[in-house]
TIKOLNU-973782 format. One record per residue: x, y, z of N, C-alpha, C, O, CB in turn; residue in three letters. Coordinates in steps of 0.2 Angstrom, whole numbers, plus 5000, padded with zeros to 4 digits. Glycine has a CB too. Layout:
BEGIN
[site [X Y Z] [X Y Z] [X Y Z] [X Y Z] [X Y Z] "ALA"];
...
// end
This chain:
BEGIN
[site [4276 5301 4889] [4267 5301 4891] [4266 5303 4897] [4262 5307 4899] [4263 5293 4890] "MET"];
[site [4270 5299 4900] [4265 5302 4907] [4269 5309 4908] [4267 5313 4912] [4266 5295 4915] "PHE"];
[site [4276 5310 4905] [4279 5317 4906] [4273 5323 4903] [4270 5327 4907] [4287 5317 4900] "ILE"];
[site [4271 5320 4897] [4265 5323 4893] [4260 5325 4898] [4257 5330 4898] [4261 5319 4887] "SER"];
[site [4260 5321 4903] [4253 5321 4906] [4255 5326 4912] [4251 5330 4914] [4251 5313 4909] "LEU"];
[site [4260 5324 4915] [4264 5330 4922] [4263 5336 4919] [4259 5340 4922] [4275 5329 4926] "SER"];
[site [4265 5338 4914] [4266 5345 4911] [4258 5347 4908] [4257 5350 4903] [4272 5344 4903] "HIS"];
[site [4253 5345 4912] [4247 5345 4907] [4243 5347 4912] [4238 5343 4914] [4244 5339 4902] "HIS"];
[site [4246 5355 4915] [4242 5359 4920] [4242 5365 4916] [4245 5367 4911] [4245 5361 4928] "ILE"];
[site [4237 5369 4920] [4236 5377 4916] [4236 5380 4922] [4233 5380 4927] [4229 5379 4912] "TYR"];
[site [4243 5386 4921] [4245 5392 4925] [4243 5398 4922] [4240 5399 4916] [4254 5392 4926] "PHE"];
[site [4244 5401 4925] [4241 5405 4922] [4248 5411 4923] [4253 5410 4928] [4233 5405 4924] "PRO"];
[site [4248 5417 4918] [4254 5422 4918] [4260 5417 4918] [4259 5411 4916] [4253 5427 4925] "LEU"];
[site [4266 5419 4920] [4271 5414 4918] [4276 5411 4924] [4278 5413 4929] [4275 5418 4914] "GLN"];
[site [4277 5406 4920] [4281 5403 4927] [4286 5398 4927] [4284 5394 4922] [4277 5400 4931] "ILE"];
[site [4291 5396 4930] [4297 5391 4929] [4293 5386 4933] [4290 5388 4937] [4306 5393 4931] "ILE"];
[site [4294 5380 4931] [4294 5374 4928] [4300 5369 4931] [4302 5367 4926] [4294 5375 4921] "ILE"];
[site [4302 5367 4937] [4309 5363 4937] [4306 5355 4937] [4300 5354 4937] [4315 5365 4944] "LEU"];
[site [4310 5351 4938] [4310 5343 4936] [4312 5342 4942] [4316 5346 4944] [4313 5339 4930] "GLU"];
[site [4310 5335 4947] [4313 5333 4951] [4320 5334 4952] [4322 5335 4957] [4312 5329 4951] "ASP"];
[site [4323 5333 4949] [4330 5332 4948] [4335 5335 4945] [4339 5333 4941] [4331 5328 4946] "ASP"];
[site [4333 5342 4947] [4339 5346 4944] [4343 5350 4949] [4342 5351 4955] [4336 5353 4939] "VAL"];
[site [4348 5352 4944] [4356 5353 4949] [4355 5361 4947] [4352 5363 4942] [4366 5349 4944] "ARG"];
[site [4356 5365 4951] [4358 5373 4951] [4365 5373 4950] [4369 5369 4953] [4356 5379 4959] "PHE"];
[site [4367 5377 4944] [4372 5380 4941] [4374 5384 4949] [4369 5386 4953] [4370 5385 4933] "GLU"];
[site [4383 5386 4950] [4386 5389 4956] [4384 5394 4951] [4383 5395 4945] [4394 5388 4960] "ARG"];
[site [4382 5399 4959] [4380 5408 4959] [4373 5406 4954] [4373 5408 4948] [4388 5416 4953] "ASN"];
[site [4367 5403 4955] [4362 5404 4949] [4357 5407 4953] [4352 5406 4950] [4359 5396 4944] "PHE"];
[site [4356 5409 4957] [4351 5416 4961] [4354 5423 4955] [4349 5425 4952] [4355 5417 4973] "ARG"];
[site [4360 5426 4955] [4364 5430 4953] [4362 5429 4945] [4357 5432 4943] [4373 5429 4956] "ALA"];
[site [4364 5425 4940] [4363 5423 4936] [4358 5421 4932] [4359 5418 4927] [4365 5422 4936] "LYS"];
[site [4352 5422 4936] [4347 5418 4934] [4342 5427 4934] [4338 5429 4929] [4345 5410 4941] "TRP"];
[site [4343 5432 4940] [4340 5437 4937] [4347 5442 4933] [4346 5448 4936] [4335 5441 4944] "ALA"];
[site [4350 5442 4931] [4353 5445 4924] [4349 5441 4921] [4347 5445 4916] [4359 5444 4923] "THR"];
[site [4347 5433 4920] [4347 5433 4912] [4336 5436 4913] [4333 5437 4908] [4350 5421 4907] "ALA"];
[site [4333 5435 4919] [4326 5440 4919] [4326 5445 4916] [4323 5448 4912] [4323 5441 4926] "TRP"];
[site [4332 5447 4921] [4332 5457 4916] [4333 5457 4910] [4332 5462 4906] [4339 5462 4918] "ALA"];
[site [4334 5452 4909] [4339 5458 4902] [4331 5453 4895] [4328 5456 4890] [4355 5451 4899] "ARG"];
[site [4329 5446 4899] [4322 5441 4897] [4318 5448 4894] [4317 5450 4889] [4317 5436 4907] "PHE"];
[site [4316 5451 4902] [4309 5457 4901] [4311 5463 4897] [4307 5468 4895] [4306 5459 4909] "GLU"];
[site [4318 5464 4896] [4320 5467 4892] [4320 5466 4888] [4317 5471 4885] [4323 5468 4893] "GLU"];
[site [4322 5463 4883] [4320 5458 4877] [4311 5459 4876] [4308 5462 4871] [4322 5450 4879] "LEU"];
[site [4310 5456 4879] [4302 5459 4878] [4298 5463 4877] [4293 5463 4874] [4299 5459 4880] "GLN"];
[site [4302 5469 4882] [4298 5474 4882] [4298 5480 4874] [4293 5484 4872] [4301 5478 4889] "SER"];
[site [4306 5477 4873] [4305 5478 4865] [4307 5477 4856] [4310 5479 4851] [4306 5481 4866] "LYS"];
[site [4299 5469 4860] [4300 5464 4853] [4295 5469 4850] [4293 5473 4854] [4298 5455 4853] "LYS"];
[site [4294 5469 4843] [4289 5471 4840] [4288 5463 4837] [4292 5458 4835] [4289 5477 4834] "ARG"];
[site [4278 5466 4840] [4277 5456 4835] [4274 5451 4842] [4270 5453 4846] [4288 5451 4832] "GLY"];
[site [4276 5447 4842] [4274 5441 4845] [4279 5440 4849] [4284 5439 4846] [4273 5435 4840] "ALA"];
[site [4279 5441 4855] [4282 5441 4864] [4285 5436 4864] [4283 5431 4860] [4277 5440 4870] "GLN"];
[site [4291 5433 4867] [4292 5423 4868] [4292 5425 4872] [4293 5430 4876] [4297 5417 4867] "TYR"];
[site [4288 5416 4871] [4282 5414 4877] [4287 5408 4879] [4284 5404 4883] [4272 5412 4875] "ASP"];
[site [4292 5407 4877] [4297 5400 4880] [4303 5402 4881] [4304 5407 4878] [4298 5394 4875] "PHE"];
[site [4308 5399 4887] [4314 5401 4887] [4317 5392 4888] [4316 5389 4894] [4314 5406 4893] "LEU"];
[site [4319 5391 4886] [4323 5385 4891] [4330 5388 4898] [4334 5393 4897] [4327 5380 4884] "TYR"];
[site [4331 5382 4905] [4334 5387 4908] [4339 5380 4908] [4345 5381 4911] [4331 5392 4916] "LEU"];
[site [4337 5372 4904] [4342 5370 4905] [4340 5364 4899] [4334 5365 4898] [4343 5369 4912] "GLY"];
[site [4342 5359 4895] [4342 5357 4891] [4346 5352 4887] [4352 5353 4887] [4341 5360 4889] "ARG"];
[site [4344 5349 4885] [4352 5346 4878] [4350 5346 4870] [4345 5343 4867] [4355 5335 4878] "LYS"];
[site [4354 5349 4868] [4353 5351 4860] [4355 5345 4856] [4361 5342 4858] [4357 5359 4858] "LEU"];
[site [4353 5342 4851] [4352 5336 4849] [4356 5340 4841] [4354 5339 4836] [4343 5331 4849] "ASN"];
[site [4360 5344 4841] [4367 5345 4836] [4372 5347 4838] [4375 5345 4843] [4367 5349 4830] "GLY"];
[site [4373 5353 4834] [4380 5358 4832] [4375 5364 4836] [4369 5365 4834] [4384 5359 4822] "ASP"];
[site [4380 5367 4841] [4379 5373 4845] [4378 5380 4841] [4375 5385 4842] [4383 5373 4850] "PRO"];
[site [4384 5377 4834] [4384 5384 4832] [4374 5384 4823] [4372 5389 4822] [4395 5384 4828] "ALA"];
[site [4373 5380 4822] [4367 5379 4818] [4361 5385 4824] [4356 5387 4822] [4365 5367 4817] "SER"];
[site [4362 5386 4827] [4357 5391 4832] [4356 5397 4834] [4359 5397 4839] [4355 5390 4836] "GLU"];
[site [4354 5402 4831] [4354 5410 4826] [4355 5412 4834] [4352 5408 4838] [4345 5413 4820] "GLU"];
[site [4356 5414 4835] [4360 5419 4841] [4357 5426 4844] [4360 5431 4843] [4367 5422 4838] "THR"];
[site [4352 5428 4847] [4348 5434 4847] [4352 5436 4850] [4353 5442 4847] [4341 5435 4851] "VAL"];
[site [4356 5435 4853] [4360 5441 4859] [4365 5438 4862] [4366 5433 4860] [4356 5444 4865] "ASP"];
[site [4371 5441 4867] [4374 5439 4871] [4372 5434 4877] [4376 5430 4881] [4376 5446 4873] "SER"];
[site [4363 5433 4877] [4360 5431 4883] [4359 5426 4880] [4359 5420 4881] [4355 5435 4888] "THR"];
[site [4357 5428 4875] [4349 5421 4873] [4350 5419 4866] [4352 5423 4862] [4339 5424 4873] "PHE"];
[site [4349 5412 4864] [4348 5410 4855] [4342 5406 4855] [4340 5403 4860] [4355 5405 4851] "VAL"];
[site [4339 5405 4849] [4333 5401 4849] [4335 5396 4846] [4338 5396 4841] [4327 5403 4846] "ARG"];
[site [4332 5390 4850] [4334 5382 4851] [4334 5381 4845] [4330 5384 4841] [4329 5376 4856] "PRO"];
[site [4339 5373 4843] [4338 5369 4840] [4333 5362 4842] [4329 5362 4847] [4343 5369 4837] "GLY"];
[site [4335 5358 4840] [4329 5353 4841] [4334 5350 4845] [4339 5347 4844] [4326 5350 4835] "TYR"];
[site [4329 5351 4854] [4332 5351 4863] [4328 5346 4863] [4324 5345 4859] [4330 5357 4871] "SER"];
[site [4330 5342 4867] [4329 5337 4876] [4324 5340 4880] [4320 5344 4880] [4336 5336 4882] "TYR"];
[site [4326 5336 4885] [4322 5338 4893] [4319 5341 4894] [4318 5347 4891] [4324 5339 4897] "TRP"];
[site [4316 5340 4898] [4311 5347 4900] [4313 5349 4912] [4310 5350 4917] [4296 5342 4898] "THR"];
[site [4322 5349 4910] [4323 5349 4917] [4321 5356 4921] [4319 5358 4927] [4331 5347 4917] "ILE"];
[site [4322 5360 4914] [4319 5370 4917] [4320 5372 4913] [4324 5373 4909] [4322 5375 4921] "GLY"];
[site [4311 5375 4914] [4309 5380 4910] [4305 5387 4910] [4303 5387 4916] [4305 5378 4907] "TYR"];
[site [4303 5393 4907] [4303 5397 4909] [4294 5397 4904] [4296 5395 4899] [4310 5403 4908] "LEU"];
[site [4286 5397 4904] [4282 5398 4901] [4278 5406 4903] [4277 5408 4909] [4279 5391 4901] "VAL"];
[site [4277 5408 4897] [4272 5412 4897] [4266 5413 4894] [4265 5413 4888] [4274 5415 4896] "THR"];
[site [4259 5414 4900] [4253 5412 4899] [4251 5411 4891] [4246 5408 4888] [4249 5417 4902] "ARG"];
[site [4256 5414 4890] [4253 5410 4881] [4258 5407 4879] [4259 5410 4873] [4251 5416 4874] "SER"];
[site [4261 5405 4879] [4266 5399 4879] [4261 5394 4879] [4262 5390 4874] [4271 5399 4886] "GLY"];
[site [4254 5394 4886] [4255 5388 4889] [4246 5386 4884] [4243 5381 4882] [4256 5388 4900] "ILE"];
[site [4246 5393 4883] [4240 5392 4879] [4241 5389 4872] [4237 5385 4871] [4236 5397 4878] "GLU"];
[site [4246 5391 4868] [4248 5387 4864] [4250 5381 4864] [4248 5378 4859] [4252 5388 4862] "LYS"];
[site [4253 5379 4866] [4254 5371 4870] [4248 5367 4871] [4247 5361 4868] [4257 5372 4878] "LEU"];
[site [4243 5370 4875] [4238 5367 4875] [4231 5365 4870] [4227 5360 4869] [4237 5369 4878] "LEU"];
[site [4234 5373 4867] [4229 5371 4859] [4231 5369 4856] [4226 5367 4854] [4226 5375 4855] "GLY"];
[site [4237 5367 4851] [4238 5361 4851] [4237 5353 4851] [4239 5349 4848] [4240 5361 4851] "ALA"];
[site [4233 5354 4857] [4230 5348 4858] [4234 5341 4859] [4233 5336 4855] [4226 5348 4853] "SER"];
[site [4239 5340 4864] [4245 5337 4864] [4238 5330 4869] [4240 5324 4870] [4253 5343 4869] "PRO"];
[site [4236 5330 4870] [4232 5323 4872] [4230 5318 4868] [4231 5312 4869] [4226 5324 4875] "LEU"];
[site [4226 5322 4861] [4222 5320 4856] [4228 5315 4853] [4227 5310 4849] [4220 5328 4851] "GLY"];
[site [4236 5315 4855] [4239 5312 4847] [4246 5313 4853] [4249 5318 4854] [4239 5319 4836] "ARG"];
[site [4246 5308 4857] [4249 5311 4863] [4258 5307 4860] [4259 5301 4859] [4244 5308 4872] "MET"];
[site [4263 5313 4860] [4269 5311 4861] [4275 5312 4865] [4276 5318 4865] [4271 5311 4857] "ILE"];
[site [4277 5310 4867] [4285 5314 4869] [4286 5322 4872] [4289 5326 4868] [4289 5315 4863] "PRO"];
[site [4284 5325 4879] [4286 5332 4878] [4293 5335 4876] [4295 5340 4874] [4285 5335 4884] "VAL"];
[site [4296 5330 4877] [4301 5331 4875] [4303 5332 4866] [4307 5336 4863] [4305 5324 4879] "ASP"];
[site [4297 5329 4861] [4297 5330 4854] [4292 5337 4853] [4293 5341 4849] [4295 5322 4850] "GLU"];
[site [4288 5337 4858] [4281 5342 4856] [4284 5349 4857] [4283 5353 4853] [4274 5340 4862] "TYR"];
[site [4288 5350 4861] [4294 5356 4864] [4294 5359 4857] [4292 5364 4854] [4303 5353 4869] "LEU"];
[site [4300 5355 4856] [4303 5357 4845] [4299 5356 4840] [4301 5359 4835] [4311 5352 4841] "PRO"];
[site [4294 5353 4839] [4288 5354 4834] [4286 5359 4833] [4287 5362 4827] [4282 5353 4836] "LEU"];
[site [4283 5361 4843] [4278 5368 4841] [4285 5375 4840] [4283 5381 4840] [4270 5371 4850] "LEU"];
[site [4289 5375 4840] [4295 5380 4840] [4296 5379 4832] [4297 5383 4828] [4304 5379 4845] "TYR"];
[site [4296 5372 4831] [4299 5371 4823] [4306 5372 4821] [4310 5375 4817] [4296 5377 4818] "GLY"];
[site [4307 5368 4828] [4315 5364 4824] [4314 5356 4825] [4320 5354 4828] [4324 5366 4827] "SER"];
[site [4313 5355 4824] [4309 5346 4825] [4315 5341 4815] [4313 5341 4809] [4293 5347 4822] "HIS"];
[site [4318 5340 4817] [4318 5337 4810] [4315 5330 4806] [4318 5326 4801] [4325 5336 4811] "PRO"];
[site [4308 5329 4809] [4306 5327 4806] [4298 5329 4804] [4292 5330 4807] [4308 5322 4808] "ASN"];
[site [4303 5328 4796] [4298 5334 4791] [4291 5333 4793] [4287 5337 4795] [4298 5333 4780] "LEU"];
[site [4287 5324 4792] [4280 5325 4792] [4277 5328 4798] [4272 5332 4796] [4278 5319 4792] "THR"];
[site [4279 5327 4803] [4276 5331 4811] [4277 5336 4810] [4274 5340 4812] [4279 5330 4819] "LEU"];
[site [4281 5338 4807] [4282 5348 4808] [4279 5349 4803] [4282 5354 4800] [4289 5352 4808] "GLY"];
[site [4273 5346 4800] [4271 5349 4793] [4261 5348 4798] [4256 5351 4798] [4275 5343 4784] "GLU"];
[site [4263 5343 4801] [4257 5341 4807] [4256 5347 4812] [4251 5349 4814] [4260 5332 4812] "VAL"];
[site [4262 5349 4814] [4263 5355 4819] [4264 5361 4817] [4266 5365 4822] [4266 5353 4823] "TYR"];
[site [4264 5363 4811] [4267 5371 4809] [4262 5376 4810] [4257 5372 4812] [4270 5373 4800] "SER"];
[site [4261 5380 4810] [4256 5384 4812] [4253 5386 4804] [4249 5390 4805] [4260 5391 4818] "SER"];
[site [4253 5386 4800] [4251 5385 4794] [4248 5378 4790] [4248 5376 4784] [4257 5387 4791] "GLY"];
[site [4246 5375 4795] [4247 5364 4791] [4240 5362 4793] [4235 5365 4796] [4256 5356 4797] "GLY"];
[site [4240 5358 4792] [4233 5354 4789] [4229 5355 4797] [4223 5355 4796] [4235 5344 4786] "THR"];
[site [4231 5356 4804] [4228 5360 4808] [4229 5366 4813] [4233 5368 4816] [4227 5357 4810] "ASP"];
[site [4223 5368 4812] [4223 5376 4812] [4222 5379 4819] [4221 5385 4820] [4217 5380 4807] "ARG"];
[site [4224 5374 4824] [4224 5378 4831] [4232 5377 4832] [4237 5381 4831] [4220 5375 4838] "ARG"];
[site [4231 5375 4832] [4244 5374 4831] [4245 5381 4828] [4244 5383 4822] [4248 5364 4822] "VAL"];
[site [4249 5385 4834] [4253 5392 4835] [4260 5392 4836] [4261 5388 4840] [4250 5396 4840] "GLN"];
[site [4264 5395 4833] [4270 5394 4832] [4272 5395 4838] [4270 5400 4839] [4272 5397 4828] "ARG"];
[site [4276 5393 4844] [4279 5392 4852] [4283 5397 4849] [4287 5395 4845] [4282 5383 4856] "LEU"];
[site [4284 5405 4852] [4292 5408 4850] [4294 5408 4858] [4293 5411 4863] [4293 5417 4846] "ASN"];
[site [4301 5402 4855] [4304 5400 4860] [4313 5404 4858] [4316 5406 4853] [4303 5390 4859] "ALA"];
[site [4316 5405 4866] [4321 5405 4866] [4323 5399 4874] [4320 5396 4878] [4322 5413 4866] "LEU"];
[site [4330 5399 4872] [4336 5395 4878] [4341 5403 4878] [4343 5407 4875] [4342 5386 4874] "SER"];
[site [4342 5399 4885] [4351 5404 4889] [4356 5401 4884] [4356 5395 4884] [4354 5403 4899] "LEU"];
[site [4360 5405 4881] [4365 5401 4879] [4369 5400 4884] [4375 5400 4882] [4367 5404 4874] "LYS"];
[site [4370 5399 4893] [4375 5398 4897] [4371 5397 4899] [4368 5401 4902] [4380 5401 4899] "GLN"];
[site [4368 5389 4899] [4362 5385 4903] [4363 5388 4912] [4368 5390 4914] [4362 5375 4902] "LEU"];
[site [4359 5387 4915] [4356 5385 4922] [4357 5384 4927] [4360 5386 4932] [4353 5381 4922] "ILE"];
[site [4352 5376 4922] [4351 5369 4927] [4353 5364 4922] [4352 5363 4916] [4342 5367 4931] "ILE"];
[site [4356 5362 4928] [4358 5352 4922] [4355 5349 4927] [4354 5351 4933] [4369 5348 4919] "SER"];
[site [4353 5339 4925] [4351 5337 4928] [4358 5333 4934] [4364 5332 4933] [4345 5335 4924] "PRO"];
[site [4351 5332 4938] [4360 5327 4944] [4364 5324 4942] [4370 5326 4942] [4360 5322 4949] "THR"];
[site [4360 5316 4939] [4362 5311 4937] [4363 5311 4927] [4359 5314 4923] [4356 5307 4940] "HIS"];
[site [4365 5309 4926] [4366 5306 4917] [4365 5299 4919] [4365 5295 4923] [4375 5307 4911] "TYR"];
[site [4363 5300 4910] [4364 5290 4908] [4370 5287 4910] [4375 5290 4908] [4365 5287 4899] "VAL"];
[site [4370 5281 4915] [4377 5277 4916] [4378 5280 4921] [4383 5278 4923] [4384 5277 4911] "GLY"];
[site [4375 5286 4926] [4377 5286 4933] [4376 5281 4936] [4375 5276 4933] [4374 5291 4937] "ASP"];
[site [4378 5280 4943] [4377 5274 4947] [4370 5272 4951] [4367 5266 4952] [4381 5276 4953] "ALA"];
[site [4367 5280 4951] [4361 5285 4956] [4356 5284 4948] [4349 5284 4949] [4364 5297 4960] "ALA"];
[site [4358 5283 4944] [4351 5286 4938] [4347 5283 4938] [4349 5277 4939] [4352 5286 4931] "TYR"];
[site [4340 5283 4938] [4334 5283 4938] [4331 5284 4932] [4334 5289 4930] [4332 5285 4943] "ILE"];
[site [4326 5282 4929] [4323 5283 4921] [4316 5279 4924] [4317 5274 4926] [4327 5279 4913] "SER"];
[site [4311 5282 4924] [4302 5279 4925] [4300 5278 4917] [4295 5274 4917] [4297 5286 4928] "ASP"];
[site [4304 5281 4911] [4300 5281 4904] [4307 5273 4903] [4307 5266 4904] [4301 5291 4897] "THR"];
[site [4312 5277 4903] [4316 5274 4896] [4318 5270 4899] [4318 5266 4894] [4322 5278 4892] "GLU"];
[site [4319 5265 4906] [4320 5259 4910] [4314 5254 4912] [4314 5250 4917] [4324 5262 4917] "GLN"];
[site [4309 5255 4908] [4301 5254 4911] [4302 5250 4909] [4305 5250 4904] [4295 5257 4910] "SER"];
[site [4299 5243 4911] [4298 5235 4908] [4290 5237 4907] [4285 5240 4909] [4301 5228 4916] "ASN"];
[site [4291 5230 4899] [4287 5227 4900] [4279 5225 4902] [4279 5219 4900] [4289 5227 4900] "GLU"];
[site [4275 5226 4904] [4272 5222 4908] [4267 5217 4906] [4267 5211 4907] [4269 5226 4912] "VAL"];
[site [4264 5220 4902] [4258 5218 4894] [4259 5220 4889] [4261 5226 4889] [4252 5220 4894] "HIS"];
[site [4257 5217 4885] [4255 5216 4878] [4251 5215 4873] [4249 5217 4867] [4257 5214 4878] "SER"];
[site [4248 5210 4877] [4242 5209 4875] [4235 5211 4871] [4231 5210 4867] [4241 5207 4879] "LYS"];
[site [4236 5216 4877] [4231 5221 4876] [4229 5228 4874] [4228 5231 4879] [4229 5221 4879] "LYS"];
[site [4228 5231 4869] [4232 5237 4872] [4227 5244 4874] [4227 5250 4872] [4239 5239 4866] "SER"];
[site [4223 5240 4877] [4218 5247 4885] [4214 5241 4891] [4210 5236 4890] [4207 5253 4880] "GLN"];
[site [4217 5244 4896] [4218 5241 4899] [4213 5238 4903] [4213 5233 4907] [4220 5244 4901] "PRO"];
[site [4205 5243 4899] [4197 5241 4903] [4197 5234 4896] [4191 5232 4896] [4188 5251 4903] "ASN"];
[site [4200 5232 4894] [4198 5224 4890] [4201 5222 4893] [4206 5224 4890] [4200 5221 4884] "GLU"];
[site [4203 5220 4897] [4208 5213 4901] [4202 5213 4907] [4200 5218 4910] [4220 5216 4905] "VAL"];
[site [4198 5206 4908] [4198 5207 4918] [4201 5205 4921] [4207 5203 4920] [4193 5204 4921] "GLY"];
[site [4198 5204 4926] [4202 5202 4932] [4205 5195 4932] [4211 5194 4932] [4196 5203 4938] "GLU"];
[site [4201 5189 4932] [4205 5185 4932] [4211 5183 4925] [4215 5179 4925] [4201 5181 4934] "GLU"];
[site [4209 5186 4921] [4216 5187 4916] [4220 5189 4916] [4226 5187 4915] [4215 5188 4912] "GLU"];
[site [4215 5199 4920] [4227 5199 4922] [4228 5197 4926] [4232 5200 4929] [4232 5206 4923] "LEU"];
[site [4225 5190 4931] [4230 5186 4934] [4233 5183 4932] [4239 5182 4933] [4228 5182 4937] "GLU"];
[site [4228 5180 4926] [4233 5175 4923] [4240 5178 4918] [4245 5175 4918] [4228 5170 4917] "GLU"];
[site [4239 5184 4915] [4244 5190 4913] [4247 5190 4918] [4253 5190 4916] [4243 5197 4912] "VAL"];
[site [4248 5190 4926] [4255 5192 4927] [4257 5186 4932] [4261 5188 4937] [4255 5200 4929] "GLU"];
[site [4255 5180 4932] [4257 5174 4931] [4261 5172 4927] [4265 5168 4928] [4254 5170 4931] "GLU"];
[site [4258 5175 4920] [4265 5173 4914] [4270 5177 4915] [4275 5174 4916] [4263 5176 4906] "GLU"];
[site [4269 5183 4915] [4273 5188 4915] [4280 5188 4923] [4286 5191 4923] [4267 5194 4914] "VAL"];
[site [4278 5184 4929] [4281 5183 4934] [4284 5176 4933] [4287 5174 4938] [4278 5184 4940] "MET"];
[site [4283 5173 4928] [4287 5164 4924] [4293 5164 4921] [4299 5161 4922] [4282 5160 4917] "LYS"];
[site [4290 5171 4916] [4293 5173 4911] [4302 5176 4915] [4308 5176 4913] [4288 5178 4908] "GLU"];
[site [4299 5177 4919] [4306 5182 4924] [4308 5189 4917] [4313 5188 4914] [4316 5175 4928] "GLY"];
[site [4303 5194 4917] [4300 5198 4914] [4302 5204 4921] [4306 5209 4921] [4291 5196 4912] "ARG"];
[site [4298 5201 4926] [4295 5207 4935] [4295 5201 4940] [4292 5195 4940] [4283 5214 4935] "ILE"];
[site [4300 5205 4943] [4301 5202 4949] [4302 5207 4953] [4307 5211 4953] [4306 5198 4949] "ASP"];
[site [4295 5206 4961] [4295 5210 4965] [4303 5212 4969] [4304 5218 4971] [4290 5207 4968] "VAL"];
[site [4306 5206 4970] [4312 5206 4975] [4318 5212 4974] [4323 5214 4977] [4315 5199 4973] "SER"];
[site [4315 5214 4965] [4322 5219 4965] [4326 5214 4960] [4331 5213 4961] [4327 5220 4974] "GLY"];
[site [4324 5211 4955] [4330 5207 4954] [4323 5201 4948] [4317 5199 4949] [4335 5204 4965] "SER"];
[site [4326 5199 4941] [4323 5194 4937] [4328 5190 4931] [4333 5193 4928] [4318 5198 4934] "SER"];
[site [4324 5181 4931] [4329 5182 4927] [4333 5182 4920] [4336 5179 4917] [4330 5179 4928] "ASN"];
[site [4331 5190 4920] [4334 5190 4915] [4338 5195 4912] [4340 5196 4906] [4331 5190 4912] "SER"];
[site [4339 5197 4922] [4345 5202 4926] [4342 5210 4923] [4345 5215 4923] [4354 5199 4921] "GLY"];
[site [4337 5210 4923] [4335 5217 4926] [4324 5217 4930] [4319 5215 4927] [4337 5223 4916] "GLY"];
[site [4325 5220 4934] [4322 5223 4941] [4318 5230 4939] [4318 5234 4935] [4330 5225 4947] "GLY"];
[site [4313 5229 4944] [4311 5238 4944] [4316 5242 4946] [4314 5248 4947] [4305 5240 4950] "LEU"];
[site [4319 5241 4947] [4323 5247 4947] [4331 5244 4946] [4334 5239 4948] [4322 5252 4954] "GLN"];
[site [4332 5251 4939] [4338 5247 4936] [4344 5246 4939] [4345 5251 4944] [4341 5249 4931] "PRO"];
[site [4349 5241 4939] [4355 5240 4940] [4359 5244 4940] [4361 5246 4935] [4356 5236 4938] "PRO"];
[site [4364 5247 4946] [4369 5251 4942] [4373 5248 4937] [4373 5242 4936] [4375 5254 4947] "PRO"];
[site [4374 5251 4935] [4384 5251 4929] [4388 5249 4930] [4391 5251 4936] [4389 5256 4927] "PRO"];
[site [4391 5244 4925] [4397 5241 4927] [4403 5248 4927] [4403 5254 4925] [4398 5234 4921] "SER"];
[site [4408 5244 4931] [4416 5252 4930] [4414 5251 4925] [4414 5257 4922] [4426 5252 4932] "SER"];
[site [4414 5246 4920] [4418 5249 4915] [4415 5256 4911] [4418 5261 4909] [4420 5243 4909] "SER"];
[site [4406 5254 4911] [4403 5257 4910] [4403 5264 4910] [4404 5268 4905] [4402 5255 4913] "LEU"];
[site [4402 5264 4919] [4404 5270 4922] [4410 5276 4919] [4410 5281 4921] [4405 5268 4928] "SER"];
[site [4417 5274 4915] [4423 5276 4916] [4423 5277 4907] [4428 5280 4904] [4428 5269 4920] "SER"];
[site [4418 5275 4905] [4418 5277 4897] [4409 5284 4894] [4408 5285 4889] [4417 5266 4894] "SER"];
[site [4405 5287 4902] [4402 5289 4903] [4406 5296 4900] [4411 5298 4903] [4400 5287 4909] "ILE"];
[site [4402 5300 4892] [4404 5305 4892] [4400 5309 4895] [4394 5308 4893] [4406 5306 4887] "GLU"];
[site [4401 5316 4901] [4397 5324 4905] [4397 5326 4898] [4398 5321 4895] [4401 5332 4913] "HIS"];
[site [4395 5333 4894] [4395 5335 4890] [4394 5345 4895] [4392 5347 4901] [4388 5330 4884] "PHE"];
[site [4396 5347 4893] [4398 5352 4900] [4390 5357 4898] [4389 5360 4892] [4409 5359 4899] "GLU"];
[site [4386 5358 4902] [4383 5363 4901] [4384 5371 4906] [4380 5376 4905] [4377 5359 4902] "LEU"];
// end
């Protein structure tokens, strides 16, 4: 939810959006200059709707062989995660906002594949299809670099890996809306949570979790496999 909100910003023309944990591949500037020149060339030759989204880095959830090759530089992305780095044009921004993402909040990692038509959930896919029940939805015409030029600085299992979403603690589940909780009731909830050991402001808890995740054990770190990007 928070990632979706942080990406809900209107930009003119076209822009590259990078997250704060980005790692640039070696010779990034030269690689990006080549990719950008090819992207512009592809746009100038394309008939019909222009491409309006380009992954610079992502995690493919599936077989790379299943993706359609556009040319030596680009593919049509399959079901992918991460918004580590991407280019979006004005038309892409309008499509992303036009489908009213704040009215039916889902993670942006799921939202993007739904709009470019590669999400495996057929029910959600029908809702977000350009010919579906919601006439505001327009198909995002997306591409991805074949050879990705951006990746995260840390992966799950790395000692310095921190995720505010994946590793967040449950603070309160009695009320679904924050404005339903009065000040006195909120104090009672906080006291209850502290007693249960779910949150410890000192950085540890009785259940072994704190505000920041502890580093993984050496055995876990050694078992982590990093995918080549």
